[in-house]
C-alpha angles and dihedrals in degrees: 000000000000132000121225132179113256104234116236116184111235098155122127093261091056102020120163120217108241093229094049099093093170091058090047090050090049092051091049092049089052095047091050094047090053092050116107100193129083089236128050131175125211123192114250099241092053091053093040088055089052095046108026118183116225087230115090118253104249091198103054144359093213094085137007127260112267121253097219093182094059090040091052093051092048094046093048092050089056095047100264133117113213133206139151116270100208089165089066097047114121117241111285093022105091094127093055106039122171115272117238119216116198122187116245117231111266116257090219097062 
């Protein structure tokens, strides 16, 4: 079972405003729906823009701190389990590791 980054379009032709969390959530939902694998990785900033915490991010001003509680509720309601993937974090980004989404077993099997 492999892990692959869910692709969220943030290019100029489909750019998402950093403060528009609903648009980021929608883009994340579409990326996960299009994902064929049981595992998906999303970059921390993308998920943090979708689920920003009200607390300031002490590590960077580029993106907000992630509200994991809200993210977990959202992911669970869509059939995904979520957890940090620090083993996949690029060098120098230990405080903003990718987020792993794992499909929950279907209730209908």
